[in-house]
All heavy atoms as TSV, in Angstrom:
chain	resi	resn	atom	element	x	y	z
A	1	VAL	N	N	-34.179	16.878	41.429
A	1	VAL	CA	C	-33.367	17.583	42.393
A	1	VAL	C	C	-32.106	16.764	42.635
A	1	VAL	O	O	-32.122	15.541	42.889
A	1	VAL	CB	C	-34.092	17.717	43.758
A	1	VAL	CG1	C	-33.178	18.339	44.794
A	1	VAL	CG2	C	-35.382	18.510	43.583
A	2	LEU	N	N	-30.982	17.475	42.545
A	2	LEU	CA	C	-29.667	16.781	42.810
A	2	LEU	C	C	-29.566	16.493	44.248
A	2	LEU	O	O	-29.555	17.445	45.080
A	2	LEU	CB	C	-28.504	17.631	42.305
A	2	LEU	CG	C	-28.352	17.793	40.805
A	2	LEU	CD1	C	-27.241	18.736	40.466
A	2	LEU	CD2	C	-28.112	16.471	40.139
A	3	MET	N	N	-29.392	15.230	44.644
A	3	MET	CA	C	-29.257	14.858	46.021
A	3	MET	C	C	-27.805	14.893	46.422
A	3	MET	O	O	-27.468	15.127	47.627
A	3	MET	CB	C	-29.829	13.450	46.274
A	3	MET	CG	C	-31.343	13.346	45.943
A	3	MET	SD	S	-32.347	14.585	46.774
A	3	MET	CE	C	-32.292	13.910	48.415
A	4	GLU	N	N	-26.899	14.680	45.487
A	4	GLU	CA	C	-25.497	14.806	45.722
A	4	GLU	C	C	-24.751	15.055	44.454
A	4	GLU	O	O	-25.283	14.733	43.366
A	4	GLU	CB	C	-24.933	13.508	46.413
A	4	GLU	CG	C	-25.010	12.281	45.547
A	4	GLU	CD	C	-24.499	11.035	46.280
A	4	GLU	OE1	O	-25.273	10.447	47.057
A	4	GLU	OE2	O	-23.345	10.691	46.007
A	5	VAL	N	N	-23.585	15.614	44.493
A	5	VAL	CA	C	-22.741	15.846	43.340
A	5	VAL	C	C	-21.400	15.174	43.668
A	5	VAL	O	O	-20.771	15.456	44.725
A	5	VAL	CB	C	-22.516	17.315	43.130
A	5	VAL	CG1	C	-21.637	17.566	41.911
A	5	VAL	CG2	C	-23.906	18.034	42.911
A	6	ASP	N	N	-20.969	14.302	42.770
A	6	ASP	CA	C	-19.743	13.578	42.914
A	6	ASP	C	C	-18.573	14.509	43.068
A	6	ASP	O	O	-18.323	15.321	42.169
A	6	ASP	CB	C	-19.450	12.566	41.764
A	6	ASP	CG	C	-20.399	11.388	41.802
A	6	ASP	OD1	O	-20.991	11.113	42.869
A	6	ASP	OD2	O	-20.582	10.757	40.717
A	7	GLN	N	N	-17.794	14.321	44.165
A	7	GLN	CA	C	-16.626	15.155	44.348
A	7	GLN	C	C	-15.617	14.830	43.267
A	7	GLN	O	O	-15.373	13.709	42.898
A	7	GLN	CB	C	-15.993	14.805	45.685
A	7	GLN	CG	C	-14.888	15.754	46.099
A	7	GLN	CD	C	-14.361	15.498	47.517
A	7	GLN	OE1	O	-14.848	14.612	48.176
A	7	GLN	NE2	N	-13.401	16.252	47.958
A	8	ASP	N	N	-15.066	15.874	42.612
A	8	ASP	CA	C	-14.140	15.817	41.581
A	8	ASP	C	C	-14.698	15.211	40.260
A	8	ASP	O	O	-14.002	14.844	39.391
A	8	ASP	CB	C	-12.857	14.980	41.921
A	8	ASP	CG	C	-12.131	15.594	43.163
A	8	ASP	OD1	O	-12.021	16.861	43.168
A	8	ASP	OD2	O	-11.631	14.855	43.990
A	9	GLY	N	N	-16.028	15.147	40.167
A	9	GLY	CA	C	-16.728	14.659	38.950
A	9	GLY	C	C	-17.013	15.852	38.061
A	9	GLY	O	O	-16.826	17.032	38.411
A	10	PRO	N	N	-17.554	15.556	36.831
A	10	PRO	CA	C	-17.807	16.635	35.883
A	10	PRO	C	C	-18.883	17.595	36.371
A	10	PRO	O	O	-18.814	18.824	36.054
A	10	PRO	CB	C	-18.283	15.875	34.631
A	10	PRO	CG	C	-18.576	14.471	35.073
A	10	PRO	CD	C	-17.801	14.215	36.309
A	11	GLY	N	N	-19.864	17.138	37.167
A	11	GLY	CA	C	-20.855	18.041	37.688
A	11	GLY	C	C	-20.273	19.074	38.643
A	11	GLY	O	O	-20.565	20.228	38.558
A	12	GLU	N	N	-19.448	18.596	39.548
A	12	GLU	CA	C	-18.803	19.506	40.471
A	12	GLU	C	C	-17.880	20.459	39.747
A	12	GLU	O	O	-17.897	21.693	40.028
A	12	GLU	CB	C	-18.004	18.764	41.565
A	12	GLU	CG	C	-17.390	19.748	42.557
A	12	GLU	CD	C	-16.497	19.022	43.566
A	12	GLU	OE1	O	-15.494	18.426	43.152
A	12	GLU	OE2	O	-16.826	19.097	44.742
A	13	ASP	N	N	-17.153	19.950	38.723
A	13	ASP	CA	C	-16.236	20.843	37.963
A	13	ASP	C	C	-17.018	21.932	37.245
A	13	ASP	O	O	-16.521	23.064	37.085
A	13	ASP	CB	C	-15.472	19.977	36.980
A	13	ASP	CG	C	-14.440	19.081	37.529
A	13	ASP	OD1	O	-14.141	19.262	38.768
A	13	ASP	OD2	O	-13.991	18.167	36.829
A	14	ALA	N	N	-18.292	21.624	36.849
A	14	ALA	CA	C	-19.124	22.580	36.154
A	14	ALA	C	C	-19.831	23.574	37.056
A	14	ALA	O	O	-20.359	24.610	36.645
A	14	ALA	CB	C	-20.179	21.861	35.317
A	15	GLY	N	N	-19.835	23.219	38.370
A	15	GLY	CA	C	-20.465	24.168	39.323
A	15	GLY	C	C	-21.816	23.702	39.830
A	15	GLY	O	O	-22.515	24.508	40.495
A	16	LEU	N	N	-22.263	22.460	39.497
A	16	LEU	CA	C	-23.511	21.971	39.983
A	16	LEU	C	C	-23.409	21.842	41.529
A	16	LEU	O	O	-22.395	21.542	42.068
A	16	LEU	CB	C	-23.898	20.663	39.388
A	16	LEU	CG	C	-24.243	20.666	37.895
A	16	LEU	CD1	C	-24.461	19.265	37.349
A	16	LEU	CD2	C	-25.459	21.566	37.625
A	17	ARG	N	N	-24.623	22.066	42.196
A	17	ARG	CA	C	-24.658	21.936	43.650
A	17	ARG	C	C	-25.804	21.026	44.088
A	17	ARG	O	O	-26.790	20.957	43.381
A	17	ARG	CB	C	-24.915	23.368	44.234
A	17	ARG	CG	C	-23.852	24.351	43.951
A	17	ARG	CD	C	-24.203	25.673	44.627
A	17	ARG	NE	N	-23.303	26.721	44.218
A	17	ARG	CZ	C	-23.564	27.984	44.454
A	17	ARG	NH1	N	-24.708	28.336	45.088
A	17	ARG	NH2	N	-22.753	28.884	44.021
A	18	ARG	N	N	-25.614	20.474	45.297
A	18	ARG	CA	C	-26.644	19.695	45.829
A	18	ARG	C	C	-27.913	20.580	45.987
A	18	ARG	O	O	-27.800	21.770	46.399
A	18	ARG	CB	C	-26.241	19.232	47.223
A	18	ARG	CG	C	-27.219	18.324	47.880
A	18	ARG	CD	C	-26.583	17.822	49.240
A	18	ARG	NE	N	-27.539	17.010	49.883
A	18	ARG	CZ	C	-28.169	17.332	50.955
A	18	ARG	NH1	N	-27.981	18.483	51.485
A	18	ARG	NH2	N	-29.039	16.515	51.552
A	19	GLY	N	N	-29.065	20.060	45.582
A	19	GLY	CA	C	-30.327	20.858	45.644
A	19	GLY	C	C	-30.688	21.577	44.354
A	19	GLY	O	O	-31.829	22.029	44.214
A	20	ASP	N	N	-29.756	21.600	43.409
A	20	ASP	CA	C	-30.122	22.168	42.077
A	20	ASP	C	C	-31.168	21.275	41.453
A	20	ASP	O	O	-31.220	20.042	41.608
A	20	ASP	CB	C	-28.879	22.190	41.115
A	20	ASP	CG	C	-27.872	23.267	41.463
A	20	ASP	OD1	O	-28.265	24.164	42.228
A	20	ASP	OD2	O	-26.796	23.255	40.964
A	21	ILE	N	N	-32.046	21.906	40.715
A	21	ILE	CA	C	-33.142	21.213	39.990
A	21	ILE	C	C	-32.897	21.296	38.491
A	21	ILE	O	O	-32.759	22.350	37.948
A	21	ILE	CB	C	-34.538	21.820	40.290
A	21	ILE	CG1	C	-34.753	21.793	41.803
A	21	ILE	CG2	C	-35.623	21.158	39.526
A	21	ILE	CD1	C	-35.875	22.687	42.286
A	22	ILE	N	N	-32.653	20.107	37.926
A	22	ILE	CA	C	-32.388	20.095	36.406
A	22	ILE	C	C	-33.706	20.179	35.688
A	22	ILE	O	O	-34.587	19.305	35.849
A	22	ILE	CB	C	-31.591	18.812	36.035
A	22	ILE	CG1	C	-30.265	18.810	36.794
A	22	ILE	CG2	C	-31.416	18.727	34.505
A	22	ILE	CD1	C	-29.503	17.543	36.616
A	23	ILE	N	N	-33.893	21.183	34.823
A	23	ILE	CA	C	-35.079	21.438	34.112
A	23	ILE	C	C	-34.939	20.961	32.652
A	23	ILE	O	O	-35.891	20.426	32.093
A	23	ILE	CB	C	-35.427	22.931	34.173
A	23	ILE	CG1	C	-35.642	23.360	35.585
A	23	ILE	CG2	C	-36.631	23.241	33.331
A	23	ILE	CD1	C	-35.708	24.841	35.763
A	24	GLU	N	N	-33.806	21.229	32.081
A	24	GLU	CA	C	-33.507	20.817	30.655
A	24	GLU	C	C	-32.117	20.324	30.503
A	24	GLU	O	O	-31.222	20.677	31.266
A	24	GLU	CB	C	-33.706	22.057	29.752
A	24	GLU	CG	C	-35.087	22.614	29.632
A	24	GLU	CD	C	-35.142	23.815	28.674
A	24	GLU	OE1	O	-34.203	24.024	27.889
A	24	GLU	OE2	O	-36.178	24.527	28.712
A	25	ALA	N	N	-31.905	19.499	29.514
A	25	ALA	CA	C	-30.614	19.008	29.109
A	25	ALA	C	C	-30.535	19.109	27.632
A	25	ALA	O	O	-31.409	18.573	26.871
A	25	ALA	CB	C	-30.322	17.564	29.529
A	26	ASN	N	N	-29.596	19.849	27.073
A	26	ASN	CA	C	-29.473	20.105	25.621
A	26	ASN	C	C	-30.806	20.608	25.022
A	26	ASN	O	O	-31.268	20.164	23.993
A	26	ASN	CB	C	-28.950	18.865	24.898
A	26	ASN	CG	C	-27.440	18.705	25.119
A	26	ASN	OD1	O	-26.778	19.586	25.664
A	26	ASN	ND2	N	-26.943	17.543	24.738
A	27	ARG	N	N	-31.429	21.474	25.800
A	27	ARG	CA	C	-32.702	22.184	25.409
A	27	ARG	C	C	-33.898	21.287	25.273
A	27	ARG	O	O	-34.851	21.623	24.570
A	27	ARG	CB	C	-32.415	22.976	24.196
A	27	ARG	CG	C	-31.300	24.022	24.341
A	27	ARG	CD	C	-31.261	25.050	23.276
A	27	ARG	NE	N	-30.104	25.957	23.381
A	27	ARG	CZ	C	-30.058	27.067	24.170
A	27	ARG	NH1	N	-31.053	27.364	24.903
A	27	ARG	NH2	N	-28.926	27.731	24.213
A	28	GLN	N	N	-33.820	20.109	25.910
A	28	GLN	CA	C	-34.943	19.171	25.932
A	28	GLN	C	C	-35.364	19.015	27.410
A	28	GLN	O	O	-34.531	18.969	28.277
A	28	GLN	CB	C	-34.581	17.888	25.304
A	28	GLN	CG	C	-34.224	17.951	23.869
A	28	GLN	CD	C	-33.954	16.581	23.258
A	28	GLN	OE1	O	-34.688	15.639	23.512
A	28	GLN	NE2	N	-32.985	16.533	22.347
A	29	PRO	N	N	-36.694	18.931	27.643
A	29	PRO	CA	C	-37.119	18.855	29.008
A	29	PRO	C	C	-36.679	17.589	29.744
A	29	PRO	O	O	-36.573	16.545	29.146
A	29	PRO	CB	C	-38.641	18.862	28.885
A	29	PRO	CG	C	-38.996	18.578	27.460
A	29	PRO	CD	C	-37.811	18.886	26.661
A	30	VAL	N	N	-36.373	17.790	31.025
A	30	VAL	CA	C	-35.980	16.692	31.893
A	30	VAL	C	C	-37.086	16.568	32.973
A	30	VAL	O	O	-37.185	17.426	33.817
A	30	VAL	CB	C	-34.612	16.896	32.539
A	30	VAL	CG1	C	-34.341	15.780	33.545
A	30	VAL	CG2	C	-33.504	16.899	31.475
A	31	ARG	N	N	-37.896	15.504	32.874
A	31	ARG	CA	C	-38.978	15.270	33.838
A	31	ARG	C	C	-38.606	14.306	34.971
A	31	ARG	O	O	-39.216	14.310	35.976
A	31	ARG	CB	C	-40.224	14.859	33.119
A	31	ARG	CG	C	-40.821	15.887	32.171
A	31	ARG	CD	C	-42.045	15.380	31.378
A	31	ARG	NE	N	-41.604	14.395	30.388
A	31	ARG	CZ	C	-41.208	14.688	29.178
A	31	ARG	NH1	N	-41.149	16.008	28.794
A	31	ARG	NH2	N	-40.888	13.839	28.303
A	32	ASN	N	N	-37.605	13.464	34.613
A	32	ASN	CA	C	-37.175	12.452	35.621
A	32	ASN	C	C	-35.808	11.956	35.302
A	32	ASN	O	O	-35.199	12.373	34.292
A	32	ASN	CB	C	-38.239	11.280	35.595
A	32	ASN	CG	C	-38.416	10.702	34.263
A	32	ASN	OD1	O	-37.462	10.441	33.505
A	32	ASN	ND2	N	-39.694	10.537	33.830
A	33	ILE	N	N	-35.269	11.085	36.093
A	33	ILE	CA	C	-33.890	10.606	35.933
A	33	ILE	C	C	-33.780	9.883	34.657
A	33	ILE	O	O	-32.729	9.848	33.964
A	33	ILE	CB	C	-33.466	9.721	37.161
A	33	ILE	CG1	C	-31.981	9.394	37.100
A	33	ILE	CG2	C	-34.267	8.445	37.224
A	33	ILE	CD1	C	-31.061	10.569	37.236
A	34	ASP	N	N	-34.823	9.186	34.204
A	34	ASP	CA	C	-34.744	8.451	32.910
A	34	ASP	C	C	-34.452	9.369	31.744
A	34	ASP	O	O	-33.681	9.056	30.858
A	34	ASP	CB	C	-36.000	7.593	32.663
A	34	ASP	CG	C	-36.163	6.502	33.664
A	34	ASP	OD1	O	-35.121	5.959	34.149
A	34	ASP	OD2	O	-37.314	6.113	33.964
A	35	ASP	N	N	-35.148	10.529	31.745
A	35	ASP	CA	C	-34.923	11.568	30.672
A	35	ASP	C	C	-33.513	11.992	30.706
A	35	ASP	O	O	-32.850	12.064	29.639
A	35	ASP	CB	C	-35.810	12.780	30.878
A	35	ASP	CG	C	-37.288	12.532	30.578
A	35	ASP	OD1	O	-37.602	11.498	29.967
A	35	ASP	OD2	O	-38.135	13.394	30.932
A	36	LEU	N	N	-32.994	12.293	31.885
A	36	LEU	CA	C	-31.575	12.764	32.016
A	36	LEU	C	C	-30.602	11.729	31.513
A	36	LEU	O	O	-29.703	12.055	30.765
A	36	LEU	CB	C	-31.307	13.177	33.412
A	36	LEU	CG	C	-29.885	13.734	33.677
A	36	LEU	CD1	C	-29.595	14.992	32.807
A	36	LEU	CD2	C	-29.733	14.017	35.165
A	37	GLN	N	N	-30.781	10.523	31.902
A	37	GLN	CA	C	-29.858	9.459	31.526
A	37	GLN	C	C	-29.893	9.195	30.006
A	37	GLN	O	O	-28.816	9.012	29.387
A	37	GLN	CB	C	-30.144	8.167	32.281
A	37	GLN	CG	C	-29.766	8.283	33.711
A	37	GLN	CD	C	-30.133	7.015	34.590
A	37	GLN	OE1	O	-31.061	6.253	34.200
A	37	GLN	NE2	N	-29.412	6.794	35.658
A	38	ARG	N	N	-31.112	9.253	29.420
A	38	ARG	CA	C	-31.224	9.099	27.954
A	38	ARG	C	C	-30.516	10.221	27.263
A	38	ARG	O	O	-29.732	10.004	26.299
A	38	ARG	CB	C	-32.670	9.080	27.588
A	38	ARG	CG	C	-32.949	8.942	26.074
A	38	ARG	CD	C	-34.407	9.023	25.719
A	38	ARG	NE	N	-35.152	10.112	26.279
A	38	ARG	CZ	C	-35.145	11.369	25.892
A	38	ARG	NH1	N	-34.424	11.687	24.768
A	38	ARG	NH2	N	-35.853	12.306	26.454
A	39	LEU	N	N	-30.656	11.438	27.709
A	39	LEU	CA	C	-29.996	12.607	27.044
A	39	LEU	C	C	-28.503	12.549	27.222
A	39	LEU	O	O	-27.735	12.913	26.296
A	39	LEU	CB	C	-30.640	13.890	27.576
A	39	LEU	CG	C	-32.056	14.128	27.133
A	39	LEU	CD1	C	-32.759	15.215	27.995
A	39	LEU	CD2	C	-32.138	14.428	25.649
A	40	MET	N	N	-28.032	12.098	28.431
A	40	MET	CA	C	-26.641	11.949	28.680
A	40	MET	C	C	-25.998	10.939	27.679
A	40	MET	O	O	-24.857	11.052	27.195
A	40	MET	CB	C	-26.342	11.624	30.120
A	40	MET	CG	C	-26.560	12.690	31.070
A	40	MET	SD	S	-26.418	12.247	32.791
A	40	MET	CE	C	-24.684	11.718	32.837
A	41	GLY	N	N	-26.799	9.866	27.439
A	41	GLY	CA	C	-26.319	8.772	26.574
A	41	GLY	C	C	-26.202	9.213	25.102
A	41	GLY	O	O	-25.510	8.594	24.354
A	42	GLU	N	N	-26.835	10.284	24.738
A	42	GLU	CA	C	-26.748	10.788	23.383
A	42	GLU	C	C	-25.500	11.677	23.154
A	42	GLU	O	O	-25.192	12.031	22.004
A	42	GLU	CB	C	-28.027	11.580	23.046
A	42	GLU	CG	C	-29.228	10.765	23.031
A	42	GLU	CD	C	-30.579	11.557	22.878
A	42	GLU	OE1	O	-30.498	12.826	22.692
A	42	GLU	OE2	O	-31.627	10.950	22.848
A	43	VAL	N	N	-24.829	11.984	24.176
A	43	VAL	CA	C	-23.622	12.831	24.122
A	43	VAL	C	C	-22.367	11.963	24.095
A	43	VAL	O	O	-22.206	11.118	24.974
A	43	VAL	CB	C	-23.557	13.829	25.298
A	43	VAL	CG1	C	-22.304	14.691	25.245
A	43	VAL	CG2	C	-24.795	14.679	25.319
A	44	PRO	N	N	-21.479	12.103	23.105
A	44	PRO	CA	C	-20.253	11.289	23.078
A	44	PRO	C	C	-19.304	11.665	24.200
A	44	PRO	O	O	-19.402	12.751	24.734
A	44	PRO	CB	C	-19.628	11.620	21.694
A	44	PRO	CG	C	-20.174	12.973	21.363
A	44	PRO	CD	C	-21.539	13.050	21.981
A	45	ALA	N	N	-18.504	10.721	24.598
A	45	ALA	CA	C	-17.478	10.988	25.617
A	45	ALA	C	C	-16.633	12.227	25.237
A	45	ALA	O	O	-16.266	12.339	24.084
A	45	ALA	CB	C	-16.562	9.775	25.850
A	46	GLY	N	N	-16.470	13.101	26.223
A	46	GLY	CA	C	-15.717	14.355	25.964
A	46	GLY	C	C	-16.607	15.413	25.475
A	46	GLY	O	O	-16.161	16.592	25.305
A	47	GLY	N	N	-17.891	15.106	25.174
A	47	GLY	CA	C	-18.823	16.160	24.681
A	47	GLY	C	C	-19.434	16.909	25.863
A	47	GLY	O	O	-19.314	16.578	27.027
A	48	ASP	N	N	-20.129	17.987	25.513
A	48	ASP	CA	C	-20.780	18.828	26.533
A	48	ASP	C	C	-22.325	18.521	26.563
A	48	ASP	O	O	-22.933	18.369	25.509
A	48	ASP	CB	C	-20.609	20.283	26.254
A	48	ASP	CG	C	-19.118	20.713	26.445
A	48	ASP	OD1	O	-18.499	20.096	27.338
A	48	ASP	OD2	O	-18.738	21.720	25.824
A	49	LEU	N	N	-22.831	18.579	27.772
A	49	LEU	CA	C	-24.300	18.474	28.003
A	49	LEU	C	C	-24.661	19.836	28.605
A	49	LEU	O	O	-24.116	20.254	29.686
A	49	LEU	CB	C	-24.560	17.369	28.998
A	49	LEU	CG	C	-26.036	17.068	29.288
A	49	LEU	CD1	C	-26.762	16.531	28.056
A	49	LEU	CD2	C	-26.162	16.141	30.460
A	50	LEU	N	N	-25.502	20.578	27.974
A	50	LEU	CA	C	-25.919	21.864	28.470
A	50	LEU	C	C	-27.185	21.686	29.320
A	50	LEU	O	O	-28.248	21.225	28.840
A	50	LEU	CB	C	-26.257	22.812	27.280
A	50	LEU	CG	C	-26.659	24.267	27.669
A	50	LEU	CD1	C	-25.550	24.965	28.392
A	50	LEU	CD2	C	-27.079	25.019	26.418
A	51	LEU	N	N	-27.028	22.016	30.625
A	51	LEU	CA	C	-28.094	21.870	31.540
A	51	LEU	C	C	-28.688	23.219	31.908
A	51	LEU	O	O	-27.982	24.236	32.121
A	51	LEU	CB	C	-27.574	21.228	32.863
A	51	LEU	CG	C	-26.989	19.814	32.760
A	51	LEU	CD1	C	-26.499	19.357	34.105
A	51	LEU	CD2	C	-28.060	18.882	32.202
A	52	ARG	N	N	-30.000	23.267	31.998
A	52	ARG	CA	C	-30.714	24.463	32.513
A	52	ARG	C	C	-31.156	24.008	33.895
A	52	ARG	O	O	-31.915	22.997	34.065
A	52	ARG	CB	C	-31.905	24.876	31.667
A	52	ARG	CG	C	-32.561	26.114	32.216
A	52	ARG	CD	C	-33.568	26.651	31.257
A	52	ARG	NE	N	-34.125	27.914	31.767
A	52	ARG	CZ	C	-35.391	28.181	31.937
A	52	ARG	NH1	N	-36.314	27.257	31.593
A	52	ARG	NH2	N	-35.767	29.315	32.426
A	53	ILE	N	N	-30.777	24.739	34.909
A	53	ILE	CA	C	-31.077	24.413	36.264
A	53	ILE	C	C	-31.836	25.513	36.985
A	53	ILE	O	O	-31.683	26.706	36.578
A	53	ILE	CB	C	-29.810	24.009	37.075
A	53	ILE	CG1	C	-28.872	25.164	37.274
A	53	ILE	CG2	C	-29.129	22.785	36.494
A	53	ILE	CD1	C	-27.988	25.049	38.453
A	54	GLU	N	N	-32.566	25.118	38.029
A	54	GLU	CA	C	-33.144	26.127	38.898
A	54	GLU	C	C	-32.386	25.978	40.244
A	54	GLU	O	O	-32.182	24.826	40.719
A	54	GLU	CB	C	-34.614	25.842	39.132
A	54	GLU	CG	C	-35.257	26.795	40.114
A	54	GLU	CD	C	-36.709	26.566	40.334
A	54	GLU	OE1	O	-37.265	25.586	39.815
A	54	GLU	OE2	O	-37.315	27.380	41.064
A	55	ARG	N	N	-31.862	27.056	40.776
A	55	ARG	CA	C	-31.170	27.015	42.049
A	55	ARG	C	C	-31.899	27.935	43.041
A	55	ARG	O	O	-32.099	29.127	42.700
A	55	ARG	CB	C	-29.721	27.470	41.812
A	55	ARG	CG	C	-28.881	27.501	43.078
A	55	ARG	CD	C	-27.442	27.774	42.748
A	55	ARG	NE	N	-26.860	26.683	42.075
A	55	ARG	CZ	C	-25.741	26.689	41.341
A	55	ARG	NH1	N	-25.056	27.791	41.251
A	55	ARG	NH2	N	-25.283	25.600	40.788
A	56	ILE	N	N	-32.221	27.395	44.204
A	56	ILE	CA	C	-32.832	28.200	45.215
A	56	ILE	C	C	-31.722	29.063	45.908
A	56	ILE	O	O	-30.759	28.463	46.415
A	56	ILE	CB	C	-33.534	27.327	46.276
A	56	ILE	CG1	C	-34.558	26.385	45.634
A	56	ILE	CG2	C	-34.174	28.194	47.341
A	56	ILE	CD1	C	-35.633	27.065	44.843
A	57	ILE	N	N	-31.870	30.330	45.870
A	57	ILE	CA	C	-30.841	31.194	46.393
A	57	ILE	C	C	-31.048	31.465	47.874
A	57	ILE	O	O	-30.178	31.278	48.666
A	57	ILE	CB	C	-30.827	32.529	45.614
A	57	ILE	CG1	C	-30.662	32.219	44.140
A	57	ILE	CG2	C	-29.788	33.439	46.158
A	57	ILE	CD1	C	-29.671	32.813	43.373
A	58	SER	N	N	-32.238	31.915	48.278
A	58	SER	CA	C	-32.535	32.183	49.671
A	58	SER	C	C	-34.063	32.071	49.856
A	58	SER	O	O	-34.774	32.732	49.173
A	58	SER	CB	C	-32.129	33.538	50.088
A	58	SER	OG	O	-32.712	34.599	49.380
A	59	GLY	N	N	-34.451	31.167	50.749
A	59	GLY	CA	C	-35.825	30.992	51.006
A	59	GLY	C	C	-36.535	30.488	49.712
A	59	GLY	O	O	-36.341	29.391	49.284
A	60	GLN	N	N	-37.414	31.319	49.214
A	60	GLN	CA	C	-38.203	30.962	48.015
A	60	GLN	C	C	-37.694	31.601	46.754
A	60	GLN	O	O	-38.306	31.360	45.707
A	60	GLN	CB	C	-39.681	31.290	48.287
A	60	GLN	CG	C	-40.275	30.539	49.396
A	60	GLN	CD	C	-41.732	30.878	49.650
A	60	GLN	OE1	O	-42.312	31.669	48.942
A	60	GLN	NE2	N	-42.356	30.270	50.647
A	61	GLN	N	N	-36.663	32.389	46.795
A	61	GLN	CA	C	-36.117	33.041	45.599
A	61	GLN	C	C	-35.299	32.044	44.776
A	61	GLN	O	O	-34.422	31.411	45.373
A	61	GLN	CB	C	-35.294	34.256	45.978
A	61	GLN	CG	C	-34.833	35.075	44.810
A	61	GLN	CD	C	-34.031	36.240	45.215
A	61	GLN	OE1	O	-33.809	36.511	46.393
A	61	GLN	NE2	N	-33.660	37.041	44.268
A	62	SER	N	N	-35.564	32.011	43.469
A	62	SER	CA	C	-34.872	31.097	42.593
A	62	SER	C	C	-34.092	31.855	41.529
A	62	SER	O	O	-34.387	33.001	41.213
A	62	SER	CB	C	-35.881	30.189	41.861
A	62	SER	OG	O	-36.568	29.411	42.760
A	63	SER	N	N	-33.065	31.183	41.066
A	63	SER	CA	C	-32.328	31.678	39.912
A	63	SER	C	C	-32.268	30.577	38.869
A	63	SER	O	O	-32.135	29.349	39.289
A	63	SER	CB	C	-30.888	32.075	40.387
A	63	SER	OG	O	-30.115	32.536	39.318
A	64	PHE	N	N	-32.315	30.899	37.588
A	64	PHE	CA	C	-32.268	29.890	36.493
A	64	PHE	C	C	-30.925	30.169	35.807
A	64	PHE	O	O	-30.560	31.215	35.441
A	64	PHE	CB	C	-33.414	30.104	35.577
A	64	PHE	CG	C	-34.731	29.701	36.156
A	64	PHE	CD1	C	-35.510	30.675	36.833
A	64	PHE	CD2	C	-35.177	28.444	36.150
A	64	PHE	CE1	C	-36.681	30.346	37.409
A	64	PHE	CE2	C	-36.398	28.043	36.752
A	64	PHE	CZ	C	-37.139	29.035	37.409
A	65	LEU	N	N	-30.131	29.051	35.610
A	65	LEU	CA	C	-28.815	29.080	35.076
A	65	LEU	C	C	-28.661	28.049	33.933
A	65	LEU	O	O	-29.273	26.973	33.951
A	65	LEU	CB	C	-27.767	28.779	36.187
A	65	LEU	CG	C	-27.826	29.571	37.421
A	65	LEU	CD1	C	-26.978	28.961	38.464
A	65	LEU	CD2	C	-27.373	31.017	37.129
A	66	TRP	N	N	-27.820	28.352	32.989
A	66	TRP	CA	C	-27.398	27.396	31.996
A	66	TRP	C	C	-25.971	26.998	32.367
A	66	TRP	O	O	-25.118	27.846	32.512
A	66	TRP	CB	C	-27.399	28.045	30.567
A	66	TRP	CG	C	-28.735	28.232	30.067
A	66	TRP	CD1	C	-29.443	29.448	30.021
A	66	TRP	CD2	C	-29.627	27.306	29.448
A	66	TRP	NE1	N	-30.658	29.261	29.432
A	66	TRP	CE2	C	-30.788	27.955	29.063
A	66	TRP	CE3	C	-29.521	25.940	29.151
A	66	TRP	CZ2	C	-31.870	27.312	28.457
A	66	TRP	CZ3	C	-30.578	25.316	28.537
A	66	TRP	CH2	C	-31.759	25.970	28.149
A	67	ILE	N	N	-25.676	25.686	32.561
A	67	ILE	CA	C	-24.421	25.174	32.922
A	67	ILE	C	C	-23.933	24.091	31.987
A	67	ILE	O	O	-24.660	23.041	31.838
A	67	ILE	CB	C	-24.430	24.621	34.333
A	67	ILE	CG1	C	-24.779	25.805	35.341
A	67	ILE	CG2	C	-23.082	23.958	34.702
A	67	ILE	CD1	C	-24.835	25.324	36.760
A	68	PRO	N	N	-22.833	24.303	31.219
A	68	PRO	CA	C	-22.314	23.262	30.393
A	68	PRO	C	C	-21.518	22.256	31.226
A	68	PRO	O	O	-20.711	22.672	32.055
A	68	PRO	CB	C	-21.385	23.964	29.352
A	68	PRO	CG	C	-21.044	25.218	30.071
A	68	PRO	CD	C	-22.070	25.574	31.063
A	69	VAL	N	N	-21.739	20.969	31.027
A	69	VAL	CA	C	-21.015	19.937	31.751
A	69	VAL	C	C	-20.331	19.077	30.736
A	69	VAL	O	O	-20.940	18.498	29.797
A	69	VAL	CB	C	-22.012	19.065	32.551
A	69	VAL	CG1	C	-21.277	17.935	33.265
A	69	VAL	CG2	C	-22.779	19.922	33.592
A	70	ARG	N	N	-18.995	18.976	30.838
A	70	ARG	CA	C	-18.199	18.123	29.968
A	70	ARG	C	C	-18.256	16.660	30.440
A	70	ARG	O	O	-17.903	16.401	31.570
A	70	ARG	CB	C	-16.780	18.638	29.899
A	70	ARG	CG	C	-15.767	17.742	29.221
A	70	ARG	CD	C	-15.492	17.984	27.742
A	70	ARG	NE	N	-15.970	19.089	27.081
A	70	ARG	CZ	C	-15.209	20.052	26.578
A	70	ARG	NH1	N	-13.914	20.058	26.671
A	70	ARG	NH2	N	-15.730	21.035	25.905
A	71	LEU	N	N	-18.845	15.828	29.688
A	71	LEU	CA	C	-18.946	14.386	30.049
A	71	LEU	C	C	-17.662	13.611	29.790
A	71	LEU	O	O	-17.019	13.792	28.736
A	71	LEU	CB	C	-20.112	13.706	29.319
A	71	LEU	CG	C	-21.480	14.371	29.600
A	71	LEU	CD1	C	-22.559	13.655	28.779
A	71	LEU	CD2	C	-21.822	14.413	31.062
A	72	GLU	N	N	-17.290	12.794	30.696
A	72	GLU	CA	C	-16.063	12.012	30.588
A	72	GLU	C	C	-16.275	10.747	29.794
A	72	GLU	O	O	-17.335	10.206	29.711
A	72	GLU	CB	C	-15.516	11.651	31.964
A	72	GLU	CG	C	-15.216	12.897	32.777
A	72	GLU	CD	C	-14.835	12.629	34.207
A	72	GLU	OE1	O	-15.033	11.469	34.666
A	72	GLU	OE2	O	-14.342	13.485	34.879
């Protein structure tokens, strides 16, 4: 679960929000922060990381989105 999104960072630019749940990165499962950091490290600077997220819309209703994030 994203606890915060850096203002003016690549996540905010891509539309990530506080509370989003990252499920996959580049079509590989993300179970914890170590998985996410490892997958981010495999992307060259200026490359894109494709995230699949779950976003709670209202109450218990969820939406699943694919969001490309350009890494700096």
